[in-house]
MOPAC internal coordinates of N, CA, C and O (Angstrom, degrees):
PM7 1SCF
backbone

  N    0.0000 0     0.00 0     0.00 0    0    0    0
  C    1.4394 1     0.00 0     0.00 0    1    0    0
  C    1.5105 1   115.51 1     0.00 0    2    1    0
  O    1.2310 1   119.74 1  -164.16 1    3    2    1
  N    1.3283 1   118.11 1    15.84 1    3    2    1
  C    1.4622 1   118.79 1   169.79 1    5    3    2
  C    1.5266 1   112.49 1    63.53 1    6    5    3
  O    1.2310 1   118.56 1    49.27 1    7    6    5
  N    1.2696 1   120.35 1  -130.73 1    7    6    5
  C    1.5301 1   124.80 1  -177.01 1    9    7    6
  C    1.5819 1   110.10 1   -76.03 1   10    9    7
  O    1.2310 1   118.24 1   175.87 1   11   10    9
  N    1.3134 1   120.97 1    -4.13 1   11   10    9
  C    1.4349 1   122.12 1  -177.70 1   13   11   10
  C    1.5820 1   113.29 1  -104.39 1   14   13   11
  O    1.2310 1   122.05 1  -169.80 1   15   14   13
  N    1.2963 1   113.68 1    10.20 1   15   14   13
  C    1.5376 1   118.02 1  -177.43 1   17   15   14
  C    1.4913 1   107.89 1   -65.41 1   18   17   15
  O    1.2310 1   118.94 1   145.57 1   19   18   17
  N    1.3447 1   119.63 1   -34.43 1   19   18   17
  C    1.5228 1   116.49 1  -176.01 1   21   19   18
  C    1.4928 1   108.27 1   -69.35 1   22   21   19
  O    1.2310 1   118.67 1   168.38 1   23   22   21
  N    1.2514 1   120.15 1   -11.62 1   23   22   21
  C    1.5549 1   117.58 1  -178.68 1   25   23   22
  C    1.6322 1   109.03 1   -88.15 1   26   25   23
  O    1.2310 1   118.91 1   166.13 1   27   26   25
  N    1.2718 1   119.69 1   -13.87 1   27   26   25
  C    1.4637 1   124.33 1  -177.80 1   29   27   26
  C    1.5698 1   105.70 1   -61.92 1   30   29   27
  O    1.2310 1   121.10 1   -40.10 1   31   30   29
  N    1.3348 1   115.50 1   139.90 1   31   30   29
  C    1.3386 1   125.36 1  -179.87 1   33   31   30
  C    1.6048 1   115.25 1    97.77 1   34   33   31
  O    1.2310 1   122.73 1   156.93 1   35   34   33
  N    1.3236 1   112.37 1   -23.07 1   35   34   33
  C    1.4108 1   114.58 1  -179.74 1   37   35   34
  C    1.5091 1   111.46 1   -75.47 1   38   37   35
  O    1.2310 1   118.24 1   -23.63 1   39   38   37
  N    1.2539 1   120.96 1   156.37 1   39   38   37
  C    1.4625 1   124.10 1  -177.60 1   41   39   38
  C    1.5641 1   105.31 1   -65.46 1   42   41   39
  O    1.2310 1   119.54 1   136.53 1   43   42   41
  N    1.3038 1   118.47 1   -43.47 1   43   42   41
  C    1.5001 1   114.05 1   179.48 1   45   43   42
  C    1.4736 1   114.57 1   -59.92 1   46   45   43
  O    1.2310 1   121.86 1   138.82 1   47   46   45
  N    1.4083 1   114.04 1   -41.18 1   47   46   45
  C    1.4621 1   115.61 1   178.31 1   49   47   46
  C    1.5513 1   111.01 1   -64.48 1   50   49   47
  O    1.2310 1   119.86 1   141.20 1   51   50   49
  N    1.2941 1   117.88 1   -38.80 1   51   50   49
  C    1.4289 1   120.89 1   179.77 1   53   51   50
  C    1.6239 1   111.17 1   -64.69 1   54   53   51
  O    1.2310 1   123.67 1   137.89 1   55   54   53
  N    1.3439 1   110.56 1   -42.11 1   55   54   53
  C    1.5043 1   116.74 1  -177.47 1   57   55   54
  C    1.5601 1   106.43 1   -64.82 1   58   57   55
  O    1.2310 1   120.37 1   138.78 1   59   58   57
  N    1.4109 1   116.89 1   -41.22 1   59   58   57
  C    1.3915 1   116.90 1  -177.60 1   61   59   58
  C    1.5406 1   108.87 1   -67.97 1   62   61   59
  O    1.2310 1   117.99 1   140.23 1   63   62   61
  N    1.2775 1   121.44 1   -39.77 1   63   62   61
  C    1.4887 1   123.82 1   173.02 1   65   63   62
  C    1.5078 1   112.50 1   -55.59 1   66   65   63
  O    1.2310 1   121.72 1   130.18 1   67   66   65
  N    1.3567 1   114.32 1   -49.82 1   67   66   65
  C    1.4704 1   119.03 1   175.01 1   69   67   66
  C    1.5194 1   113.52 1   -51.94 1   70   69   67
  O    1.2310 1   120.91 1   131.50 1   71   70   69
  N    1.2753 1   115.86 1   -48.50 1   71   70   69
  C    1.4432 1   123.34 1  -170.70 1   73   71   70
  C    1.5238 1   104.11 1   -70.98 1   74   73   71
  O    1.2310 1   115.37 1   139.37 1   75   74   73
  N    1.3660 1   126.40 1   -40.63 1   75   74   73
  C    1.4288 1   124.23 1  -176.74 1   77   75   74
  C    1.5469 1   102.29 1   -73.60 1   78   77   75
  O    1.2310 1   114.43 1   147.09 1   79   78   77
  N    1.2159 1   128.16 1   -32.91 1   79   78   77
  C    1.4111 1   123.25 1  -176.93 1   81   79   78
  C    1.4963 1   109.77 1   -75.09 1   82   81   79
  O    1.2310 1   120.03 1   149.37 1   83   82   81
  N    1.3251 1   117.55 1   -30.63 1   83   82   81
  C    1.4524 1   118.84 1  -175.51 1   85   83   82
  C    1.5857 1   103.89 1   -81.94 1   86   85   83
  O    1.2310 1   119.76 1   145.36 1   87   86   85
  N    1.2678 1   118.07 1   -34.64 1   87   86   85
  C    1.5219 1   119.09 1   175.65 1   89   87   86
  C    1.4750 1   109.39 1   -55.59 1   90   89   87
  O    1.2310 1   119.53 1   132.84 1   91   90   89
  N    1.3491 1   118.50 1   -47.16 1   91   90   89
  C    1.3540 1   123.80 1  -175.80 1   93   91   90
  C    1.6086 1   115.65 1   -66.90 1   94   93   91
  O    1.2310 1   124.32 1   159.21 1   95   94   93
  N    1.3138 1   109.32 1   -20.79 1   95   94   93
  C    1.5363 1   117.22 1  -177.44 1   97   95   94
  C    1.6127 1   107.22 1   -99.29 1   98   97   95
  O    1.2310 1   119.26 1   173.99 1   99   98   97
  N    1.3030 1   119.02 1    -6.01 1   99   98   97
  C    1.5181 1   122.53 1   179.44 1  101   99   98
  C    1.4451 1   107.82 1   -72.33 1  102  101   99
  O    1.2310 1   121.03 1   -57.36 1  103  102  101
  N    1.4015 1   115.64 1   122.64 1  103  102  101
  C    1.5858 1   115.69 1   169.28 1  105  103  102
  C    1.4647 1   111.91 1   -71.19 1  106  105  103
  O    1.2310 1   121.79 1   -16.72 1  107  106  105
  N    1.3608 1   114.17 1   163.28 1  107  106  105
  C    1.4428 1   116.70 1  -167.62 1  109  107  106
  C    1.5623 1   112.71 1   -72.62 1  110  109  107
  O    1.2310 1   116.76 1   173.06 1  111  110  109
  N    1.2213 1   123.76 1    -6.94 1  111  110  109
  C    1.4054 1   123.58 1   179.52 1  113  111  110
  C    1.4543 1   114.49 1   -91.88 1  114  113  111
  O    1.2310 1   119.60 1   159.29 1  115  114  113
  N    1.2917 1   118.37 1   -20.71 1  115  114  113
  C    1.4789 1   128.14 1   177.65 1  117  115  114
  C    1.5437 1   112.58 1   -51.89 1  118  117  115
  O    1.2310 1   118.20 1   121.73 1  119  118  117
  N    1.3522 1   121.04 1   -58.27 1  119  118  117
  C    1.4117 1   119.84 1   179.55 1  121  119  118
  C    1.4788 1   115.47 1   -56.98 1  122  121  119
  O    1.2310 1   119.88 1   152.33 1  123  122  121
  N    1.3622 1   117.83 1   -27.67 1  123  122  121
  C    1.4364 1   120.73 1   176.61 1  125  123  122
  C    1.6051 1   107.54 1   -68.78 1  126  125  123
  O    1.2310 1   121.48 1   137.80 1  127  126  125
  N    1.2063 1   114.77 1   -42.20 1  127  126  125
  C    1.6091 1   116.35 1  -178.38 1  129  127  126
  C    1.4685 1   105.23 1   -66.46 1  130  129  127
  O    1.2310 1   119.83 1   130.38 1  131  130  129
  N    1.3718 1   117.93 1   -49.62 1  131  130  129
  C    1.4819 1   116.54 1   178.63 1  133  131  130
  C    1.5280 1   117.09 1   -49.44 1  134  133  131
  O    1.2310 1   124.60 1   128.71 1  135  134  133
  N    1.4210 1   108.78 1   -51.29 1  135  134  133
  C    1.5115 1   112.34 1  -178.54 1  137  135  134
  C    1.5551 1   113.70 1   -60.77 1  138  137  135
  O    1.2310 1   121.78 1   141.18 1  139  138  137
  N    1.3821 1   114.20 1   -38.82 1  139  138  137
  C    1.3433 1   123.05 1   176.19 1  141  139  138
  C    1.5302 1   112.27 1   -56.97 1  142  141  139
  O    1.2310 1   121.69 1   125.51 1  143  142  141
  N    1.2834 1   114.38 1   -54.49 1  143  142  141
  C    1.5089 1   118.82 1   175.68 1  145  143  142
  C    1.4782 1   115.48 1   -57.80 1  146  145  143
  O    1.2310 1   119.68 1   132.69 1  147  146  145
  N    1.3279 1   118.21 1   -47.31 1  147  146  145
  C    1.4878 1   118.51 1   174.18 1  149  147  146
  C    1.5376 1   114.68 1   -62.03 1  150  149  147
  O    1.2310 1   122.34 1   143.38 1  151  150  149
  N    1.2494 1   113.12 1   -36.62 1  151  150  149
  C    1.5943 1   115.76 1   178.82 1  153  151  150
  C    1.5343 1   107.69 1   -64.95 1  154  153  151
  O    1.2310 1   119.79 1   139.53 1  155  154  153
  N    1.3626 1   118.01 1   -40.47 1  155  154  153
  C    1.4553 1   122.36 1  -173.45 1  157  155  154
  C    1.5884 1   105.87 1   -71.58 1  158  157  155
  O    1.2310 1   118.95 1   142.40 1  159  158  157
  N    1.3415 1   119.61 1   -37.60 1  159  158  157
  C    1.4315 1   124.88 1   177.37 1  161  159  158
  C    1.5467 1   108.04 1   -66.31 1  162  161  159
  O    1.2310 1   118.13 1   136.33 1  163  162  161
  N    1.3281 1   121.16 1   -43.67 1  163  162  161
  C    1.3855 1   120.60 1   175.95 1  165  163  162
  C    1.4113 1   114.57 1   -63.01 1  166  165  163
  O    1.2310 1   119.57 1   135.65 1  167  166  165
  N    1.4036 1   118.43 1   -44.35 1  167  166  165
  C    1.4657 1   121.45 1  -177.79 1  169  167  166
  C    1.6651 1   106.47 1   -61.36 1  170  169  167
  O    1.2310 1   120.52 1   139.09 1  171  170  169
  N    1.2636 1   116.62 1   -40.91 1  171  170  169
  C    1.5291 1   121.53 1  -177.42 1  173  171  170
  C    1.5447 1   106.17 1   -64.95 1  174  173  171
  O    1.2310 1   120.84 1   134.87 1  175  174  173
  N    1.3447 1   116.00 1   -45.13 1  175  174  173
  C    1.5695 1   116.63 1  -178.19 1  177  175  174
  C    1.5698 1   108.79 1   -64.49 1  178  177  175
  O    1.2310 1   119.75 1   141.35 1  179  178  177
  N    1.2782 1   118.09 1   -38.65 1  179  178  177
  C    1.5600 1   114.64 1  -174.63 1  181  179  178
  C    1.4580 1   104.02 1   -76.85 1  182  181  179
  O    1.2310 1   117.12 1   146.79 1  183  182  181
  N    1.3671 1   123.09 1   -33.21 1  183  182  181
  C    1.6166 1   122.77 1   179.29 1  185  183  182
  C    1.5201 1   103.66 1   -59.94 1  186  185  183
  O    1.2310 1   122.55 1   128.10 1  187  186  185
  N    1.3578 1   112.71 1   -51.90 1  187  186  185
  C    1.5463 1   117.85 1  -177.14 1  189  187  186
  C    1.5171 1   110.74 1   -58.71 1  190  189  187
  O    1.2310 1   120.00 1   136.36 1  191  190  189
  N    1.2875 1   117.61 1   -43.64 1  191  190  189
  C    1.4256 1   118.54 1  -176.81 1  193  191  190
  C    1.5426 1   112.60 1   -67.36 1  194  193  191
  O    1.2310 1   120.68 1   139.47 1  195  194  193
  N    1.3406 1   116.30 1   -40.53 1  195  194  193
  C    1.4975 1   118.21 1   176.25 1  197  195  194
  C    1.4390 1   112.23 1   -64.71 1  198  197  195
  O    1.2310 1   120.96 1   144.29 1  199  198  197
  N    1.3988 1   115.76 1   -35.71 1  199  198  197
  C    1.4435 1   114.24 1  -176.55 1  201  199  198
  C    1.5998 1   111.78 1   -74.01 1  202  201  199
  O    1.2310 1   123.54 1   160.95 1  203  202  201
  N    1.3215 1   110.81 1   -19.05 1  203  202  201
  C    1.5598 1   116.24 1  -173.04 1  205  203  202
  C    1.5592 1   110.30 1   -82.57 1  206  205  203
  O    1.2310 1   122.77 1   161.81 1  207  206  205
  N    1.3757 1   112.31 1   -18.19 1  207  206  205
  C    1.4105 1   114.89 1  -176.05 1  209  207  206
  C    1.6007 1   114.45 1  -102.84 1  210  209  207
  O    1.2310 1   120.10 1   180.00 1  211  210  209

């Protein structure tokens, strides 16, 4: 790992490695689904918030 070897073993380093390995395994359509779901949730929250006021 070069200059980053001292970070190995920490939870942040392990989380970063997990994220990077997961990102490399993600198929191309998954981010689209994630963005769609988040967008739908945001729209639902905004609609509910506007209705409650």
